[in-house]
N, C-alpha and C positions, 0 to 999 in steps of 0.2 A: 538601352541599359535598364530603364525602369521596368520594362516587361519582364526581365529576368529576376529582379529583386522582389517583386510582389509575390510570386509563387513560393520563393524561399521564406519570406516573412510569414505567409499563411501556413506553410508546413511547420515552421518553428512554433508558431502560436498554437497549432493543433496538437503538437507533440509534448507540450509542457503543461503542467497544472496552470489554471487560469490566474490564480492569485497566490500570494506568498503564504497566507494562512495565519491564523491566530491560535497559538499553542494553548492559551488559557481556555478558550472556547473548545478547542480540540480535546483537552482533558475532560471537560464536562461531557462532550459527546462520547468519548471513550468510556467514561464511567456509566453513561446511560445506555449505550448501545453494544459495547464490545466486551464489557467486564463479565458477562454471563459465560463467555467461552474463553476469554483471554485474560491474562494478568501481565503486568510488566515483569514480575519476578518469578512466576511459577508456571509450569506447563499445566494446562487444564484440558478442556475439550480441544482447544487450539494451543499452539506453542506460545511460550512467553515472548513478550515483545521488547524486553530490555535488549538494546543493541541491534534491533531489527534493521535500522537504516545502515546500509553498508554490508549487511550479512548476506550470504548466499542462501537461496531457498533450500529448505530441506536439511539444514545442518545443525539445528538445536539438538544437543545431546539429550537422550532419554525421552524424545518425543517420537511417536509413531506416525510419521508422515505417510501420505499417499505416495505411490510409486511416481505419479505425475510430478509432484513437487520435488521429490528426491532427484529426479532426472532432469528437471527443468533448468537448474543451475542459473536461475535469475538472481542478479544482485539487486537487492531492494534499495531503491533510491526514490526520489520524488516522482519520477516518471513511471517507474514500474509499479510503485504503490498506488498511484492514481489509476493506472490501467487495471490493477488487481481489484481495487475497491469499486471501480465502475462495474466490472463484470468478471468475477474470478473464473468462472467456467469458460468464458470466451478467451481469457488471457492464458490460462493453463488448463486445457481440457483434462478431465479426469481427477481433478483435485477434490477435496472434501468440503470446502467452505461454500455455503449456499446463501450468503448474505451480501447484499449490494448496498452501496451508498450512492444514491442517484444524484444528489445535489453536489455540484462541483465545489461550492464554498465549504460545505461540510467535509468533503474529501480533503481539501487543502488544509482545513483546520485540524483534522485528524492526523494528517501527515506532519504538520508542524509540531503537534504534540509528540508523535512517534520519534521525531528528530531529537527531542529532549531526553529520551530514554537511553542515555549513553552509559 
């Protein structure tokens, strides 16, 4: 029985963000790294982030998405945002964002902040 549980535990750990995240630190990271292209309330180079958690990719009105994001139909949650921030091009080939967040703690903190933008 133990042999079966270990692979399941490893797969679960690898598929979810490593830590819960600090939304206060995430806001600081957002304001220093993301704000040049994104805003919580307005479309800029990238789409607005208000309500991003739970939203389907490519659906913000009045934003000119790439065809890749329009057709991906990804629902943004902690797992998909973690994959996106790790490597957007690998997650959704053909999209326009070329920015990565390599540190898993930074990603978790940014995602925690994005969850507050309801």
